Each structure stands twice: as structure tokens, then as C-alpha cells.
N, C-alpha and C positions, 0 to 999 in steps of 0.2 A: 504492500499501498505506500504510496507517495505522498509526500507531505500536503498538496491539494485534497486526495480526496479524505488522508488524515484527519486536516479542520473539517471537511465535509461531514463527514461520519460521528467525529467528536466533536462538534462546535457546541452541543449542546452542553453536557458532561465539563468542557474546558470552562466556559462562560460558568456553569456553576460550581467550578472552581474556584476559581477567581484568579487563575494564573496568567503573568502578566505575557504578553502575545508576542515579546522577543521570546520567549522562553519554547515558545510552540517546537520552533524547528531541532532546538537541541532534546528536545521530551522526545519528538518522534525517532530522534536520532538513538535515545535509550534503550523506549520501548522496542523497537524495532530490531537493536544488536544487542537486546537483553546486558546493559549494564547497569548493574550496581558498583557504585563509584565511591559510598559515604564513609567508607573504610580508608578513604584516602587521605577523608579531609576532620573526622570524629574520631571521637574516644570515649565509649562510654566509662565511667568510674562510680564506683560506692561511693554514700555521702548517709547521710543521718545513719552512724552505726551500722550501716551497711543493710538499713531496713528499704532504701531506697536506692536509685541508679541515676545520674545525669549525665547528659551530653557535651562534650567538651570538642571549643574547635581546634584541631592540631595543625591546619595550614596556617599560613602565615596571614593570610587575613581571604573575606568572601566579600564581596561587593554588593549592596541592595540589588536584586533583582538582576546577578550575575550568573547563577546556577540554581537547575532544579536536579532534585535526587529520588531516585524510585525507593520508597521504602517497601517491602511485603508485607503483605497480613499474614501472620504468625498461625490466628486460628478465626475461622468467620464460623458462625453458628446461627440458629435463633432459638432463641431462649430456652425455649420448653425442650429444646437437647442437648443444654450443656455441660449437665452432670453425665447424659448418658456418652457423651463423647468423650469426657476425661476418662468416665472409667473403662472404655473399648478403646481406643486408640492409641494406638503401641508411642509411647514416650512422650505423647503429648501433653498429661498433667506433670511429669517431670520436668519439661520446659517452661511451661505456665509455671512451674511454682518455682524455678530460679529467675525467671523473667519479673516476677512481681515481687523478687524478694523473701519470700513464706517457708522454701529451704533450707534445714540445717545446715550447718557447713560442711559437718560429715557426705552429707545426702551430695553437696553442689560440689566437692572436691572428687568426682569419677565414683561415686559410688560407694563413699569412705575408704577407699584404699592407701594405703600406706606406701612408701615409697619403696620398701619393701617387701617387692612381689606381691603385693596385693594385703599382707598381713596388716593388720588394726591393734598389732599390741603394743607397750610400750618397749619392749626390750627388741621389735623392730625397729622402730623409729632411733633406738640407739644404734644398733646394730650399723642403722643405712647411713648416720652421720658420722659411725667411727670410718667406717668406710670413705667416704667422699673426704674426710677430711686426711686421710692416709691416701689419698690417688693426689690431694693439695699439697701433699706436705705440710700443712698444717694441722691446729687443733682444732677440736668442735667448739663452737663459739655461740652455737642457736640452736634449738631445741623444740619442736615444738609436736605437742601430745591430745591436740587441739581434739577432742568429742572421743576419746579413747577412756575405756575402762579404768583410770588412775585412783586409787582409794588414797587414801593417807599413808598406810603400811606399803602400799606400790610404789611409791614418791619416797618413803626412807629409804626401802630397800634400792634404789637407784644411785643413791650415794653422790648425788650430785655433786657436793663440795670437794668430792674424793677423788673421782673420775674424771670431771668437769668443770676444774675451778677456772676455768678463763672463759665460759661463759657470757656474753652478752646479751643475749635475749633468749628468755624461758618464758612459753606457752603452754599455761595447763585450761585454756580454754573450754568452756564444756566437761569436764572432767569430774568426777566424781570426790576432787579433795575437798572435806569440810571442818579440818582442824587446823585451828592457828598455830597450835604448838608445832605440828608436825610440818606447816608452809616452813615456819619461820629456821626450826631443825635444818629444812632442808637446802634454804637458799643464804642461809646465815654466812654460810662458806665461801659466798660470789663475789668476790669481791669489785670486779668488774661488771657485774650484769646492769646492765643497760635499759633495759625493757622486760615488763614481767607480764603477764593476762590471766588472770582469774575469775574474770567475768563469764556470766552465767554457773557457775559452778556454787555448791551446797554452800561452801564457805562463805562467796563473796554477798550471798541472799543475805547472811545474819550479821554480816560484819559494819559498828558503827566505827564513827569517824578515830575515834582514837584509837581503834585495835589497827585501822589503816595506817594510821602515821606511826604507827610501831613496826608495819614492816616497807616501811618507807626509810625509816630511820635507821633498821637493821641493813640498808643496801644504799651507802650512801651514794653511789655513783647513779643510782638509779634517776631517769629521767621521765621514762614513760610507764605507766601504773595503767594499768588495764586500759582506756582510751587515752587520759587525762594526762598531761607534763605533770612534774613535782616539780620543786623549786631547783631543783640540779636541773631545768631545762638549759644545754647547751648545744653549741653547732650540730653534735650527732641529732640531737631531738628533731631539730628542724631540719636535718639530713632525711633523716627515716621519713618525714610527710611528703619531703620532696622526693625520693624513691633513692633517694642515692645510697643510704644503709637499709640492710634486711638480711634475712637469711642467706640471701648469696654474696652479700657483700654486709658484712657484720662491723664491721673499724674502719675507720679514715687508712688512706696510702699516708706513711709517715712523712714523704715528703710533700704534702699538698698544704700549705701555711691556711690556703683559703677554699676549704671543701665544697664551698656552697657558690663559686664566682661562677658556674654556667649555672643554675636554678635562674629560669624564666619566672615560675608558676609555682605559685605556695600557698597549698590548701592547711590553715591551723586552725578550721570551725570545728564548735565542742571539744574542747581539748583543754579544758576549765585553767585556760590561761591566763594569768594575772600580772600580766605586765611585759612590753615589748622589751626585752634586755635590749639596752644599746650597745651592750658588748660582743654581742652576737648577731643582732636584729642593726644592723647598718648595711648603707652603700659599701664600705670599705669590702665585707663579709659577701655579700649579694648584690653586687654593682650591676646587674642586668636586671637585677626585676620587674615581672610586666603587669603579671597579675598577683593579687591578694587575698584570701579570703581571710576572715577573722570573726566570721559570725560567732554566737553562740558561746562566749570567753565573756567571764565576768572584767576584767582589764581594770584591775584599781586604779591606774594611773590616770592624775588628770587629763583631760579632752587638750587641754593643751600642749601637754607632754609627746600624746598620741599623735597629735596634727605635727609638730614638728619632727617625729619621727617618722611620719609618712612623707610629709614635704622633702627629707632631705634623697631621696629615692627617684629622681629626676627621669629614671626610663619608668617608671609605675604609670601603666596607664587604667587599669581595671580594678576594680577594690569592690568586697563584698564585707558587708557590715549590717550588724542588727541597729536598725531604725524605728525607735526611740533605743539609745544604748550608748555605751562608752563617747563616743562622738559627738553627742546629744541628739536632740529630736528633728531636725532638719535634714535632710537632705540636699538640700538648695546649699545650706549656709557650712556640708562636709564639701559641697564641691567650689565653694568659692578660695574655705581655709586651704583646699591642695588644687591650685590650681592645674598642673601637670595631669589628674585625671581626664580620660576621657568615658570612663563609662563606671553608674555608681549603681551594684544589684544589677548589673544588665540594661540601664536605662542609660540612653547616650545624658552625658554633660548637656548637650547643648540644648536639647531637648527637656531634659532637667530644667533646667533655668528658663528658658523660654514659657513653658507652661507651671513654673512654679512648683511643683511637685514638692511636698514639706517629709509627708513618710508615703513610702512605699508599702510593696504588699510583705517588707521581710517580716513583720512581726508578726506576721500569719502562720503559725504550727501547721505542719501537715500532718493529715489523720496517717499515719503508719500502720499496715498491719499487723497485727498479735495471731497468735494461736497459743492452743496448749500444747504439751508434750506428748506425742505418740499422736494428733491428730492427724486422718488420711490428708495428703495433698491437695482431693479433689475438695475437700469440704474448704481450705484454706484458700484455695485457689478460686472457689464461688465463690467466696467473701470478699477476697482482694481483687478479681476482676474487676471492680465498680470503681478503680481509681484510673484503671487502665482503659477499658470497654468503648470504642466509639460506635456510631452507629448507621444506617441508611437503608431505604426502603428501597427496590427494584418497582419499576414500572415500563409495560408496554404503552402500546398504542392506544390500548382500551381503557386499561384501569390502574392504578397503582395499587402495588402487593399491601395486602391486609397486615401481613407477620412482618418484622420490620428483623433485619440482618446486623446481629452487634459482631463488631472483631476486634483484633487485638493487635498491633501493628510489632510488627519484628522488634527486637533486643534494640536497636537504633533507635525505632519512631518510639519504642515505650521509653526509655531514657529524656526526650523533650519533659522536661517539668515544667510548669505555667510561672507563666510572669504575663501583672499586666497590662506594662510596655515589653512588648516580646518583639526579639526580634529574627523569627523566624515562621512560615506559614506552614499549613499542613492542611489536607484535604483529600478523599477518598473519589476516587478517577476509575472508572471501569473502562479497559483496552478493552478494543474491540477488533480482534488482528482480521476477523474476516467480515467486519461490518454488520456481523449477527450478534445477539445477543447471546447465543448457543456458547459462541466462542470468548468470552466475558473473561477478563484476568481481572480480577481486584487488585487494587495499588493503593497506596499513600505519596501523593506530591508532596514534597518537602523544598521550598527555597527560602532564602534570606531576603527578609523586608526593610534588614537596616544594615549597615557597615557591622562588620564583626570579626574582631583581631583573635591573633592566637591566642589560648588561653580562658576568653572569654566563655562562660557560658551560654549554651542556644537552649533558646527556650520558646513556649507556642502560648497564646493565650488560650484556654478549654475552654471560652464561652466565647470565643470571637463573633463583634457581631451582637453583641447581647447585653444590652446597658442594664440600666435600674427599672427600667421603665416591664422587661421583661423578668427584674426577679433577681438582679446579676449577684448583689450580694451574699444572699440565700441558696442560690442554687451552687457558687463558690463552698459553701458548707458541705459540698461532697468530697471537698481535697483538703478541708483546712479547718483548724479548732477558730471556726470565728467567733467574735463576742456575744456570747450567751443570751448577755442584757439587752440584744436588740431583737431577739430572737422570743423572751419572757415577754417585752413590750409587746409586740407584733399579736404574742397570744393573749395576752392582757386584755388588748383593745380588741380583738376578736370576740373574748367572752362579755364583753361591756357593749359589742353588737348585739348579741343575742339576747340581753338580758332584760330588751324594751320592744317583746315582738308586738306586732299586730294588735294580735287576738286579745290584748290588757287593754285597749282601748277600743275595740270596734269590733261586733258580734255578727255573724254569719249572716245572713240575710232566711230567712225560712219563710218570710211574706212575701205575700204580693200576688199578683196573676204568674200562675204558673202554667207550664205549655198543655197544646190541647192535642185531638187527633188534627189530622191534617187531609182527613179523607173530607172532597167536597161533598157541598151540602146536594149537588144531583145523585152522587153515588157513581161516579166515574170510576173506577179503578187510575189509582197511584201507579206515573209511570217508569221504573229505575233504570237508570243505566249501570252496570259494574264490572268491571275487567274482573271479578273476582270469581273461581269456579264455584266457589261453595253456596255463594248465592244465585250465579246462573242454573247450578245444579239442582238446588233444594229453594227454592223463594216459589210457593206454589197457591198461597192466599189470593185467594177473588179480588184482596181489596188491593194486589199490586200486579203489574202489567211489565216484563221485560222488552224495554228500547235499544239498541244499537245506536241509536246516536245520542249523545249526552246533552248538545243543546235544547231536546225535547223533550229531557227528563223533567219530571216532576222532585226525583232524588237523586243525587249522584252520589254510588257508593263503591269509591275508589280505592287502590293500592297507593296511586301516584301523588303527590304534593300538589294541591291545589293552590298554584301559584299566579300571580299575574300571568307569568307565561301562558299556563296553559288556561285559566279563564280565557284570553285574549285566543289564544286555538283550539280551543272547541266549541266558543262561542255562548260560553257558559253565561245565562244572566241571573243576575242578581234577586229575586225572587223564590229560584231555588233553593231545594234544602240539601246538604252535604254531610258526609261525614266525618268533616276534622271542624277543632273550634279553632278561632283565631288565638295566635299566641298558645297556646298548647303544647308550644314548648317549653311550657314553666314548669308541665309535669313529663314531659317523654324526654327530655335532654337532662341526665342525669347533674350535670353542674347547676342546671335553671330547678330542679326538684329540691333540692337540697337546699338551695339560696329561699325559693317558694315557701318549703317549711318551714326553714328556719327563722325568716321575715315574720309567718305567720304565729310561731308560738314557742319559736325562742331553741330551746331543747325538749325536743319531746321527748319522752323515754323509748319512743319507737322507731327511733332515726339515730345509728350509729353519729358520733362525732366524722364531723364530713367537711371536707376543703376542697375548695376549686383549687388547684395547684398552678394553674397560671394568675391565679390574681393576693392567694393567700397562702404560696409556700412556706411562706417565714413562721405566720401563725403555725401550720403543723408544725414544721420545726420547733417552734416551744411547745408546743403538749406532748411532742417524743419526745424531748428533753425533761419534761416535766414528770414523764411516766418513767422515765429512765431512772431521772434521782430518787423519783416515789419506790421505787421496783415494784413499779405496774407493769402488765402485760402491755408488749409494745408494739403486738402484732396488727399491719397494717393489709390494707388491700388497696389498690391503684385499677382503676379502670377509666378508657375513654369515656368521653360524654356522649359519644353517640353511633357505638358501634355495638351489637348482638351477638351475638353467638359467645360472652367471656373474649373472644380474640383481643388480644394485647393487654389481657387483665392478669395481674400476678401479684401473688400472694404474699410479702418478705418483713421480716423484723430489721432488715439490713440500711438503715439510714443515707447512708451512700445511694445505696439502689434506688432505696424510694424516691432521694431528690433525681439522679439520672432517669428517672422513668417520664419524666416531661420532656425528654428528649425526642420522641415517639412520637410525641402531638398531644393535644390538650388530654389532660385524666384530672380525674379526683381523685381523692387520699379517702378512704374513711377505714374509722374503726374495724378491722376484724371481728365477726362475731365469734368470741370464742372464749368460754364451748359454748358451741351451740346443742339444740336438741339431737340426738341422733334417732333412726331406726335398726333398730337389730345391727347397733354398730357402726351406721354411714352416715356422714351429711345429708341435707333433705332441704328442698325449699316447696313454696308451695305457690302454682298460680290460680291466681281468678282472673275472671271474666266480671269486668263492670262497668255500665251503661250512663252515660251521663245524658241525659238529656234537655236538662237545665244548668247555671252558673249559678242566675240569679234571676227567683230564688233556687238553693240549692235541689236538684230531683235526680235521683241517681240509687242505680240498685244493682243488686248484687246476683248473680246467677247460683244456681245452686249446686251447681258444680264446679268440684278444684280439681287439680291435678296435681299431685305429688309426685317428685322429681329428686333423683338418687344420685348421688354420688356411687361409683362401680367400686372400692375401694375400702377399708375399714378409715375411721376418721382419724387423723394424728395432726400433731404441729409441730414432728420432731424435724429439726431439718430440713434432712434429705427429704422430705416429704412437700415442700414446698411447693416445687415446680411440677408435682405431678398433677396432670389435668383429672385425673379419675378420683384422685383424693378428695381433693377443695372444689370441684365445680359437677353441677349435678347438669348441666346442659350437654345429654349425648346420643343426640338424634343427627349429627353430621359425624357418620363418618365411623361412630363408638359403638358399642353394646348399650342399649337403650333400658332402662331400669328404673322403668317408670309405675306406678298403680293407681287403679281409678277409687273416686271419692269412696265406693260402698265397701271396695276392700282395706282398702288402707286405713280408715276408721276403727273399726273394731279390735283392728289389728294393733293401733296405736294404743290405743283404752288399756288393751291388758297388757302392752309392756310397760305404762308409765303409769298405771293406775290413778288413771284419770275420766271428766267426763269432756267428751271431744266438744262437746256445745258449750261447755264455759269458754274452750281456747275458743271458737267460732266466736260467741256473742263480742270478745275483745280485739277477732280480728275484723268486725264489722264496724265496732267503733275505731279502730285505726283506720277501715277505707272509706269511711265521712267525714275523717278527720283531714285524711290526706285531699279531699275532692272539696271538702269546704274551702281550703289553704287558697286557691286561686280566687275566690269571691270577696276575698279579707284584703289580699295584697294585688291582686292583677282581674280588675271587672273589668277591664280590656280582653280577656277571653270569652265573655258573655257573647252569646249572638241568637238572637230568635228563627234564624233560619240553620242552627248547627244540632246534628247528633251525634254520636260518638262510640265506639266500644274501646276499651282500653284491657289488657291484658297485664295485671300488677301480678309483681313478685313478691311474696315475702317470707322470712324464715323465722322460724322460732328458737329463742337463747335455750338455756341449760337452764331457766326458769320458768320457760314454756311460755314466756311471754312474745309476741310479735313485731317483727323488726322489718319498718321497710327498706325494701333493698332495689326497686327501680317499676314506677310504671312506662305501660310500653303504647304504642298507636298501634292497635291489635283489629285490622277492619277484617283481616282471615282465620275465622279461627277452623280450619277443615277440622281439625283434632275433636271437635265437639259434637260436627255432623257426622261421627263414626262412633260417638259414646253409645253405645244401650245399659243404659242403666235400670238395674233391677230394685236397685234400695236405696237412697240417700239418705243418709242417717245426721240428721239437726234441722234449721226451720227450713220454711218453704214444701213446695209437691216435685216431683217426678219428671222430669225432661226427657226427651228419647230423642237418639240421633240426629234425624235430618229433620225434628220438628223443631232443634234449636235455634234455623235460621228465620225460621217462622216466627215463633217468639221474641227473638231478638226486634225482629222489623216491626210486632205487633205492639213493642213495650216502646219502642223510642216512635214511633208515625202513629199509632192509634191509640194512645195513652193504656194501654194494657197492662196490667202486672202480673197475671198468671207466668207459674212458674218463675217469678223472677223475687227476689228480696230489696223489700224499699229500705237503705239505710238514712 
């Protein structure tokens, strides 16, 4: 495919990605020749104590919009398939766990094999070190026993001070050492020891500050204790951070008086550094320092002293520092005080000064993954992936795919961390080699949007194009610990909004002229136009006659939206009756339904706490955090505003996932009903058919028959079950085994299992349904129309106390299931309704004002 055809085929995709046109030719070349050259310009570095990775530029510089890089997708999936793929695809869970930094160090390093031919015991490590030292004609100066089964007795048996008196580095990370006395006895005779790691050991977990001081005191040359510098930190400690010293090169060469003279990039972040010692941290020792990271250090020096130290480095261009922090509260002031800087925390100084950006995003601490010892990798990945996944939807010429695709970029792309002032853009791109979707290969495109120099961290905006009008700060909480006071205030304001419902000052209208039969005085039958088979097949009453011309009908009973376009095309008259109420979206769209109920009643007991995530995400987060602090159940269900069949609906207790689900379209977040009432161990809901004849005054009727719909699996809230459709959802009539029961079968069995009278539950259901249909009259009187009659499906669920909870109201012009219903006996109020007579009863109730076979609410 030549460049011209490439641009034609991919024009919409390129426009959507936002890639500059100047990079089209380069992109075409790289795609055609499969060029993945990111490794020539970038390096992935561990950060946040190995719980995150970041991307650093390693070439001299990249100018703005000068290059585009292909980033592969390491994992693509539909959400319902994620767990299964991790469990069945060979190596996938291991790769994702490593990429997301949720793998134990031993697992990460080739399955925990030591250098001694796959052995993992301490003796093997010692023998390997001796062999290497002998080959190099040196002494053993570095030993690492990470995650090995090294107990106190094992450590003492190694006789380190006798056998290895010249040790410079010793790592006991993740071992089983638990005695301070044993550790001190083992290391006291190591006068040259400069680095000691005992983190993630039983001993480290229980050590107080005094005990830690005793360890450092016993080792006079110790410069690194766990991750932190000691007061003895010297050139060696800085050299270790710069990669000069380590297992392969433990000590400096004797002929080098300035071992740091070639260092250009220095990461001293989170080292408990108290001061920048001018004896070590000086241009004399590090003359070519370009990039410096001092985030996460207390630095007790005065800001004036620190500024003097930084100004001395004439080559210093990039600085990473906490703001507010040891250099003050203003990024602008730092830029003015150290004029040779080109960037601060990844933000160009010119841009920073121009926009007056005082505080950057450096004070937001990232949400880092956590896991329990022995927790399966699959569970770790499923929880951590929400910090990494991105999403898109596929579309052909006819429609948009209903279910979104989530994906994880490869190691390079996933190492791009967030910055409000970013220097790179990333966008998904679908390459179509032969011009069709069947040949599609998904990539992400990466290109610089600012000039970047060697040593700078490469960042992107996780919420590109999303401002505060779309709840940017709230959505950033998926990745960062944002100030909780903001969410507490949003939650409080939301509660205040619900505290003054309309129903406290206004009552639903029950008086006034109601509807009357619309049959004409001359007895002429009413003409009905309908595109719905159940009406066409079963409406046989003499009062009605079917017509194929909508503009000639007295009644329009249709499944399509009767909007201006339909009215114009069909020639609809204003005196015709329709089966849709104006503004009925206040009931049939989930976010409007919740808002209507909240405006009318505040917090009715039959409505779960519900938030429109497009508007009230901050309040939802406040509710979540409140429940977390008070150790309440925090299981939520996220539903699209206006999709049926539980499409794109998710159950989760993960706050990051909860927030990020808004990326696939407008959603509500609703407190999950837990526990629900169950039947034979399975979750179920109830579908009721409700007829609405009038809003003002309210005339609403309930059909005798309801349907109990069941999940296929036993109910559980184990984390592994939350993605199982057949455990948490009940709509099974789309390719799954149906597990429904008719009313007359379900009721007596339920009564026996729960030892209750169904009539008591039915009375509470009727009360709830009436309140639901009273609400529009209270807050949306514009829904009333003398020319509208409608049928709705209402889904309810019973909680663990057998109290009804409203799930949703759906526009329901077609109820073919009711026409097939052969009722032998109905338990509860009302009479019997048989099969095809259902449609005749519906039309009789709505248009002839008959109330046979219907219960008036």
C-alpha cells in the first residue's frame, strides 16, 4: 500500500489519533517495514521502590513532532474475558504481572533461579560468588540472598565476617531473618560494608528507629540501609544511584579521584536524604550533571543553601523536586532561583513562567499496587491493570460495537507516567494492511509534543482533552491519591441536595378529570397502526381494527421513537393517540430515573445510592471513601445510561476500576444490593408490566403476572466471581441458558423456602411501583399528555430483608412473552390473564378504560 492509499484508507483513524500530518510518511514507512525503534531512544527505569516504572529519554534530544514510534499492544481483551485469558494463555499472567510491578522479585528474576545452575539456596549463592571472585582474582565483595530461605540460624552458619570480611554489599531482601541479635552478630565483623538490605523480612517489619540506629552504628561505613542513605553517605552512595557501583563493580578504582565525573543523570529520589553534602554533591565531583531527581527527600537544609548548591551546576537542565517541598511552594520561584534549568518536573520552564504555574502535580502520590503474600498473579493483575489499561470501540459502516475493547500497551508504552504538562502524546491506531477490518493490527502511536532532552522523563496526559468540565480532578483519582477533603465536600453537598425533595412540599395529584374511553359515540372501531407482531397477531377485539397507514390511525403503537423526524415522515396528526409519553426519558434512562426519584423523594428506601458518573463522580468517590473508612460494604454496579441486556455493565469494589469505567460511555454508579434475596441459592430479579394511562392525575395499573428471572450460578461475592455474568446477572435470553419461572410456579416455592407470605411482599412492590410513577408528576409535569398511553417494564429486586429495590424502568411496547403465557393460577391480588388475551386486556385498559385483569395502583 503506497502512501497516498495509506492516507485514504486510514484518514479517519489518523484524524482521530491527532497525529501531525508531517509524521504520516514516517508512520507509513515504519508500519510497512515493521520498524520498532523505541529502544534506540528510551529506557525503562524502576521507580517508587520498584512498584512502578518510568520512561526516560536516552538519545541526546527529540524535537517536538520530529518522530513517531510504534507501541505494540501486549494484551487486548473484552472485560468479561480478562480472567479467563490470564488463566489460560501461556505466559500472559507472568508478563502482565512483571509489567505492572506486582511480581515478587524472585519470580521476576527467571523464576527465582540463582546463578548457581538454577539452585536457590544460600550455599549456591556463596559458591557462585566465590567462583566469580576466583576467576577475576578478587575477593568476594557482594552477596545477594534475595527471597531465599535464609533464617537466623542459616545466616549465622554462613560466618560472613570470617569468610567474607571484605563485603561491600549484602542483600537479605525478602528472607526469613527475624532476630536483631542474629543480624548484628552476622554483620558486626564487616568493616567495609556500604550497603545492606533487609526490607520485606520479618525483622524489618518489627524494627523501631532505635534498633535501626544500632544496625547503622555497628557498620561505620554503611551508606545505604534498605533504600535510604545514612549520614555516612559519600561518593560511593551517589555512585550506586548513578549505576557506577553495584554487584559487578562494588568499589571505585584506586586511580580515579573523581569517580562521578562522567555522571550526567542522577536519581536520588526517596533516599531519606537530609542534605546535599557540598563535599560530594558539587560540580567538582559531578561536572556534567544534566538531570537531577531529589523527590521524596526531607532535605533539612535551608532553601537558600539548596538553591546555592543547584546554581553551582551550570550544566543542570532538568530537575525533579517536590512542590511544595524543601525548595519552597512555588515552581515559578524555583525556576527564577535556578535560571539555567530548562524543565522542572517535566514542565518546560518557559511554559511554566508563561502560565505562572505555581504548584505542579508532584504533590499527588501515585496509587501503587498492593498484594498479599501468596496471592495468585491473576488476581494481582486484575486489580493492578486499571492503572495501565486503555480502551477503544470498533465500528463498521452500520454500527458501533456494543462491547468496548480494553488493552495494555507493551512495556515501553506502559512505562509512560502521567503529567498535567506532558511531553508526549499517545493514541490508539488500527493499521489495515489490506484496507479491511479483517486485516487490522492494533498499535498505539507515540510522538513528542515538546522538545525533550536526554535524561528527562517521558510523560503523557492520562486524561488528554479532559478538563474540569468533565471531572478531570475526580478522574485522576484512579491513578493518584487526590485530597480526600474535595470528595468529602462533594459527597456532603450531594447529600444536602437530596435532603430537600419535592415531595416534602408538593403531593402527587390524585384529583381532577381522569382519562375516559376514546371510543367514538357512533361506535366506529378505533384504527390501530403497529409495527409490533404481538399487536398484529393478537389484537382481535371488535373495538379495534388494524391499519397499515400510520397517518390514518387513531392509535399509533410502535417500537420506534416518535420524534419530529418520524412525525414528519409518517404524516402524524396531533389528534392521534401514541404509546409514548413526552419526556418519558425521566423514567426509562437510568440516570434520569435516579435523578427523578431523588428529586421527588430524596433517598427512598427502595432506591440504592445512585450517582450520575458524568456529573457526580466526585460525590460517588466521597461515598466510596466514607464507606471504606467506616468499613462498610463497598461493592458497586456500573451501568450505561441507556443500554439493555446488561451490556457494558460491571460489578466491582475496586475504586480505580469504578472511576475508569466512565471511559466507555456515560454511566451511573449504583450501590450493589448485597446481600440480595436468593432463590435456591441464586440471585433473581422480577419483571413487572405496568400500564400508564395518565400522569396528572395519576392512573397506573399493574398486570397480574410478573416473571422471576434467575442467574445460572450460585450467588457469591468472591472477587473471582465479579466478572462472571451468570453469577451476577439474570438476563439470560441472549445466547445463554434461560432459567426463568412463571409466577404460579415461583411464588409457592419462594414462600416455602423463606417462610413468608408473598402477598406481603406484593403489597410492598405495589407501593414502590406507585411511588415510581408518582414521581414524574412531582418533578416533571411536562411528561403528562392527554394523547399518550404507554406500557413499561419495571425490574425490581428483593434485598436480604425481602424489601423491593428499583432497578430500572424500560419502554416496553412489545411483551411477546406475556402473549405466550398460559396462566393456570395467579397467587396474589387480581384475576387470571391468559396468553393472547393479554394484548386485548392492555388495549382495553389503556384506551377503553377497562380495569379487568389489571390492578390499579
